[in-house]
C-alpha positions as CSV (number, residue, x, y, z in Angstrom):
1,X,-151.5,-52.3,20.5
2,X,-149.6,-55.3,19.3
3,X,-146.4,-53.7,20.5
4,X,-147.8,-53.2,24.0
5,X,-149.0,-56.8,24.2
6,X,-145.6,-58.0,23.1
7,X,-143.8,-55.9,25.7
8,X,-146.1,-57.2,28.5
9,X,-145.5,-60.8,27.3
10,X,-141.8,-60.4,27.4
11,X,-142.0,-58.8,30.8
12,X,-144.2,-61.6,32.1
13,X,-141.8,-64.3,30.8
14,X,-138.8,-62.5,32.4
15,X,-140.5,-62.2,35.8
16,X,-141.6,-65.9,35.8
17,X,-138.1,-66.9,34.8
18,X,-136.5,-64.9,37.6
19,X,-138.8,-66.3,40.2
20,X,-138.0,-69.9,39.2
21,X,-134.3,-69.2,39.5
22,X,-134.8,-67.9,43.0
23,X,-136.6,-71.1,44.0
24,X,-133.9,-73.3,42.6
25,X,-131.2,-71.3,44.4
26,X,-133.0,-71.5,47.7
27,X,-133.7,-75.2,47.2
28,X,-130.0,-75.8,46.4
29,X,-128.9,-74.0,49.5
30,X,-131.3,-76.0,51.6
31,X,-130.0,-79.3,50.3
32,X,-126.4,-78.2,50.9
33,X,-127.3,-77.4,54.5
34,X,-128.8,-80.9,54.9
35,X,-125.6,-82.5,53.5
36,X,-123.3,-80.4,55.6
37,X,-125.2,-81.2,58.8
38,X,-125.0,-84.9,58.0
39,X,-121.3,-84.7,57.4
40,X,-120.5,-82.6,60.5
41,X,-122.6,-84.7,62.9
42,X,-120.8,-88.1,62.9
43,X,-121.7,-89.1,66.4
44,X,-122.8,-92.7,66.9
45,X,-123.0,-95.2,69.8
46,X,-119.4,-96.3,69.5
47,X,-117.8,-92.9,69.8
48,X,-120.4,-91.0,71.8
49,X,-121.7,-93.4,74.5
50,X,-120.0,-94.9,77.6
51,X,-120.8,-98.4,76.4
52,X,-118.3,-100.4,78.3
53,X,-119.8,-102.0,81.4
54,X,-122.0,-104.8,82.6
55,X,-125.5,-105.3,81.2
56,X,-128.2,-107.6,82.7
57,X,-131.6,-108.9,81.8
58,X,-133.9,-111.9,81.7
59,X,-134.4,-113.3,78.2
60,X,-137.5,-115.4,77.4
61,X,-137.1,-119.2,77.5
62,X,-139.4,-121.8,75.9
63,X,-139.0,-124.4,78.6
64,X,-137.8,-122.5,81.7
65,X,-138.6,-119.4,83.7
66,X,-136.2,-117.3,81.8
67,X,-132.5,-116.9,81.0
68,X,-130.7,-114.6,83.3
69,X,-128.2,-112.9,81.0
70,X,-125.1,-110.9,82.1
71,X,-123.0,-109.4,79.4
72,X,-119.8,-107.5,80.2
73,X,-118.5,-105.3,77.4
74,X,-114.9,-104.3,77.9
75,X,-113.2,-101.2,76.3
76,X,-110.7,-103.5,74.5
77,X,-113.7,-104.9,72.5
78,X,-113.8,-108.2,74.4
79,X,-116.8,-109.6,76.2
80,X,-117.9,-112.1,78.8
81,X,-121.4,-113.5,78.5
82,X,-123.0,-115.6,81.3
83,X,-126.4,-117.2,80.9
84,X,-128.3,-119.1,83.6
85,X,-131.4,-121.0,82.8
86,X,-133.8,-120.3,85.6
87,X,-136.0,-123.1,87.0
88,X,-133.7,-125.8,85.6
89,X,-131.7,-128.3,87.7
90,X,-128.4,-126.7,88.7
91,X,-126.4,-129.3,86.8
92,X,-125.2,-127.6,83.6
93,X,-127.7,-124.7,83.6
94,X,-125.1,-122.0,83.5
95,X,-123.0,-121.2,80.5
96,X,-120.2,-118.6,80.1
97,X,-118.6,-117.4,76.9
98,X,-115.7,-115.1,76.2
99,X,-114.7,-113.5,73.0
100,X,-114.4,-110.4,70.9
101,X,-117.1,-108.2,69.5
102,X,-117.1,-106.0,66.4
103,X,-119.0,-102.8,65.6
104,X,-121.0,-102.4,62.4
105,X,-119.9,-99.7,59.9
106,X,-122.3,-97.1,61.4
107,X,-121.1,-97.7,64.9
108,X,-124.6,-98.4,66.2
109,X,-124.6,-102.2,66.6
110,X,-122.2,-104.9,67.9
111,X,-121.9,-108.6,67.1
112,X,-120.4,-111.0,69.6
113,X,-118.0,-113.5,68.2
114,X,-117.8,-116.8,70.1
115,X,-117.5,-120.5,69.3
116,X,-121.1,-121.3,70.3
117,X,-122.9,-118.6,68.3
118,X,-123.3,-115.0,67.3
119,X,-125.4,-112.5,69.3
120,X,-126.1,-109.0,67.9
121,X,-127.2,-106.0,69.8
122,X,-128.1,-102.4,69.1
123,X,-126.2,-100.2,71.5
124,X,-128.1,-97.3,73.2
125,X,-127.8,-95.1,76.2
126,X,-127.3,-97.6,79.1
127,X,-129.0,-100.5,77.3
128,X,-128.6,-103.1,74.6
129,X,-131.4,-104.3,72.4
130,X,-131.0,-107.9,71.2
131,X,-131.4,-108.2,67.4
132,X,-132.9,-110.9,65.3
133,X,-131.1,-112.7,62.4
134,X,-131.9,-109.8,60.1
135,X,-130.4,-107.3,62.5
136,X,-133.8,-105.9,63.5
137,X,-134.8,-105.0,67.1
138,X,-137.0,-107.8,68.4
139,X,-140.6,-106.7,68.5
140,X,-143.8,-108.1,69.8
141,X,-145.3,-108.9,73.2
142,X,-142.0,-110.0,74.7
143,X,-139.9,-107.2,73.2
144,X,-139.1,-105.6,76.6
145,X,-137.5,-108.9,77.7
146,X,-134.9,-108.6,74.9
147,X,-133.4,-105.5,76.4
148,X,-130.3,-105.7,78.7
149,X,-129.9,-102.8,81.1
150,X,-126.5,-101.4,82.1
151,X,-125.7,-102.1,85.8
152,X,-124.9,-99.0,87.7
153,X,-121.9,-99.4,89.9
């Protein structure tokens, strides 16, 4: 009787051990698939989108009707940014900046380099989202006003 109990005990331990091994193998294969798909799919805004072009929008303004903003991104990574303060006297209400822009390491955001300041944008399909100082998309009631739409030519 003891011999039979011992044989059943060994058999049970062997079966449990084999099932755990199968789970570990399946888990390992699944994690490898996840890693492989992340490596293979290296598409980002910089290399997958037609980002060069003219983007327009009306940014919020504390003491005017809004800031008409026109940003041209050129394929040589230069830009022209024009901003017009709406509802202000025409004397000195329009500002234009030229400069270069750089992509972040992930190829999802750009930073405009100019003498008067740095603007940052998340680049999406036919639109740019203005980012705050912490590189976050601006949220809240006025969030839609911080999006520049690509002008269709």
